[in-house]
C-alpha positions in Angstrom: 61.8 -24.6 20.9 64.5 -24.0 23.5 66.9 -25.7 21.3 65.8 -23.3 18.3 66.5 -20.5 20.4 69.9 -21.9 21.6 70.8 -22.4 18.3 69.9 -18.8 17.1 71.8 -17.3 20.0 74.9 -19.5 18.9 74.5 -18.4 15.3 74.3 -14.7 16.4 77.3 -14.9 18.8 79.5 -16.4 15.9 78.4 -13.9 13.2 79.0 -11.2 15.7 82.6 -12.2 16.5 83.2 -12.8 12.6 81.8 -9.2 12.3 83.9 -8.1 15.0 86.8 -9.7 13.4 88.1 -6.9 10.7 87.8 -4.4 13.5 90.5 -6.4 15.4 92.4 -6.4 12.3 92.2 -2.7 11.4 93.1 -2.1 15.5 96.2 -4.7 15.4 97.5 -3.2 12.3 97.1 0.4 13.6 98.8 -0.4 16.6 101.9 -2.1 14.8 102.1 0.6 12.1 101.9 3.6 14.7 105.0 2.1 16.5 107.1 1.8 13.8 106.1 5.3 12.6 106.8 6.5 16.2 110.1 4.7 16.3 111.3 6.4 12.9 110.0 9.9 13.9 111.9 9.4 17.1 115.1 8.1 15.5 114.9 11.3 13.5 114.5 13.5 16.5 117.0 15.5 18.9 115.7 12.6 21.3 117.0 10.1 19.0 120.0 9.1 21.4 117.4 7.6 23.8 117.0 4.6 21.1 120.5 3.9 21.6 121.5 2.2 24.9 124.5 3.9 25.0 123.1 7.5 25.2 120.2 6.4 27.8 122.0 8.3 30.8 122.7 11.6 29.1 120.3 14.2 29.6 121.0 16.5 26.5 117.8 18.6 25.6 116.0 17.1 28.7 118.3 19.0 30.9 116.0 21.5 32.2 113.3 18.7 32.9 115.9 16.3 34.6 116.9 19.2 37.1 112.9 19.8 37.9 112.6 16.2 39.1 114.1 14.7 42.3 116.7 12.3 40.7 115.9 13.3 37.0 119.3 13.0 35.8 118.6 9.3 36.1 114.9 8.7 36.2 113.9 10.9 33.1 116.4 9.1 30.4 115.6 5.4 32.1 111.8 6.2 31.6 112.4 7.2 27.8 114.6 4.4 27.1 112.0 2.1 28.8 109.3 3.7 26.4 111.5 3.1 23.3 111.8 -0.6 24.2 108.1 -0.9 24.6 107.6 0.7 21.1 110.2 -1.8 19.9 108.5 -4.8 21.1 105.3 -3.5 19.9 106.8 -3.1 16.6 109.1 -6.0 16.3 107.3 -8.6 18.3 103.7 -8.0 18.4 103.2 -9.0 14.8 104.6 -12.4 15.4 101.6 -12.9 18.2 99.0 -12.2 15.4 98.1 -16.2 15.0 97.8 -16.5 18.7 95.7 -13.7 19.2 93.4 -14.8 16.3 92.9 -18.0 17.8 92.2 -16.6 21.4 89.6 -14.5 19.9 88.0 -17.7 18.3 87.9 -19.0 21.6 86.6 -16.3 23.2 84.6 -14.9 20.4 81.1 -15.6 21.9 82.0 -13.8 25.2 81.0 -10.0 25.5 84.5 -9.4 27.2 86.4 -10.8 24.5 88.1 -7.5 23.7 88.9 -7.0 27.0 90.5 -10.6 27.3 92.4 -10.1 24.1 94.2 -6.6 25.7 94.9 -8.9 28.6 96.9 -11.2 26.8 98.9 -8.5 24.9 99.7 -7.1 28.3 100.9 -10.3 29.7 102.9 -10.6 26.4 104.5 -7.1 27.1 105.4 -7.8 30.6 107.5 -10.6 29.5 109.3 -8.8 27.0 109.8 -5.9 29.1 111.3 -8.0 32.1 113.6 -9.4 29.5 114.5 -5.7 28.4 115.3 -4.4 31.7 117.6 -7.5 32.5 119.4 -7.5 29.2 120.0 -3.4 29.5 120.9 -3.7 32.7 123.5 -6.4 31.9 124.6 -4.0 28.8 125.1 -0.9 31.1 127.1 -2.9 33.5 129.4 -4.1 30.6 130.0 -0.8 29.1 130.8 0.7 32.5 133.5 -2.0 32.8 134.4 -1.2 28.9 135.1 2.6 30.0 137.5 1.7 32.6 139.5 -1.1 30.8 142.2 -0.1 28.3 141.5 -3.7 26.9 138.0 -3.0 25.8 139.1 0.0 24.0 141.2 -2.0 21.8 139.4 -5.1 21.3 135.6 -4.3 22.2 135.0 -5.8 18.7 135.3 -9.1 20.2 132.3 -8.5 22.3 130.2 -8.1 19.2 131.7 -10.8 17.6 131.3 -13.1 20.6 127.3 -12.1 20.7 126.9 -13.0 16.9 128.3 -16.5 17.4 126.2 -16.9 20.3 123.2 -16.3 18.7 124.4 -18.0 15.8 125.0 -21.3 17.7 121.7 -20.9 19.8 120.0 -21.5 16.6 121.0 -25.0 16.9 120.0 -25.8 20.6 117.3 -27.6 21.9 115.8 -24.8 23.8 115.6 -23.0 20.4 113.6 -25.7 19.0 111.5 -26.2 22.0 110.5 -22.4 22.3 109.9 -22.3 18.5 107.6 -25.2 18.6 105.4 -23.6 21.5 105.2 -20.3 19.2 104.0 -22.2 16.1 101.0 -23.8 17.7 98.9 -21.5 18.7 95.7 -23.6 19.1 97.4 -26.3 21.4 99.1 -23.1 23.4 95.8 -21.5 24.0 93.9 -24.9 24.8 96.1 -26.2 27.2 96.1 -22.8 29.3 92.3 -21.6 28.6 89.8 -23.0 31.0 87.6 -20.0 31.2 86.8 -20.6 35.1 89.1 -17.4 35.7 89.2 -15.6 32.3 91.3 -12.5 33.2 94.1 -14.8 34.7 94.2 -17.3 32.0 94.1 -14.5 29.4 97.2 -13.0 31.5 99.0 -16.4 31.8 98.3 -17.1 27.9 100.0 -13.7 27.2 102.9 -13.7 29.7 103.7 -17.8 28.7 103.8 -16.7 24.9 106.1 -14.1 25.9 108.3 -16.2 27.8 108.5 -18.7 24.9 109.0 -16.0 22.4 111.8 -14.5 24.7 113.2 -18.0 24.6 113.0 -18.3 20.8 114.1 -14.8 19.8 116.2 -13.5 22.8 119.5 -14.1 21.1 118.1 -12.4 17.7 117.2 -9.2 19.8 120.6 -9.3 21.4 122.2 -8.5 18.0 120.3 -5.5 17.9 123.1 -4.5 20.6 126.1 -5.0 18.0 124.3 -3.1 15.0 122.8 -0.6 16.9 119.5 -0.4 18.9 118.4 3.1 17.4 118.8 1.6 13.6 115.2 1.3 12.7 116.5 -0.4 9.3 117.8 -3.3 11.3 114.9 -3.7 13.7 112.7 -3.7 10.3 114.9 -6.6 8.9 115.4 -8.9 12.6 111.7 -8.2 12.8 110.7 -9.8 9.3 113.3 -12.7 10.0 111.7 -13.6 13.5 108.1 -13.3 12.2 109.0 -15.4 9.4 110.5 -18.2 11.4 107.6 -18.4 14.2 104.8 -17.9 11.2 105.8 -19.3 7.9 105.0 -23.0 6.9 109.0 -23.5 6.3 110.2 -20.9 9.1 111.7 -24.0 11.3 114.1 -24.3 8.5 115.1 -20.9 8.7 117.2 -21.7 12.2 119.9 -23.6 10.1 120.5 -20.4 7.7 120.4 -17.9 10.4 122.7 -19.8 12.3 125.3 -20.3 9.8 124.8 -16.7 8.7 125.2 -15.2 12.5 128.3 -17.6 12.8 130.0 -16.5 9.5 129.3 -12.7 10.5 131.3 -13.6 13.8 133.8 -14.7 11.8 134.1 -12.1 9.2 134.2 -9.4 12.2 137.5 -11.6 13.5 139.3 -11.5 10.4 138.6 -7.8 9.6 139.9 -6.5 12.8 142.1 -9.5 14.0 
């Protein structure tokens, strides 16, 4: 009798998990679509400058609000730019985590707190990308400040773009790229190595954060290309997001490394030829 009850409970939990799967797909899809729509509307609004790192320190139409908040000239634009980065991560990188989230939900599908744990995985993923975004934008701000004081940068600023493109292309052939890409392409092994279930919230955060770190390690160079083509360009965001999703999730995605690397190096060469 006890075995029958146990079997019935297991079947009920499995059916419940399957029943909740379409709900997760709908919520996940709405989140990603909403991020893209928000980015498109934002880029077409008077606040579009805050999608571009070059304009993050400008008060513009937010002048009255900046003056009303202590330190608002820095705080308000910085917060808006942080929001734009989070939106970009949600739009561009969150779709690439779908296989991992689906695997995690299969592992935790019978748990009543499965939805909360999935949200913690997503939160950990965002924290990793937010840390990278802060570092990248601070580095870019320092570079722009140096460029503003240098006549050489005014004449040869295009060389920075060529170097970034060439570095991104060369990185495609590195061992670090291969290692991170392999981690991103094996969601079952990734979850199994980190999920113990004894401390579920901590395990879920670690899965999300670690996956975010490997995702950064895999895609950071391609994301830096955004600083060359324009962070506020929704079209370039879509193109790079499609490339990174294909590289991480499609069966032949690993082979894209070579084509992307050669393409980026060729692009850098074209920039040098045109401007030299």
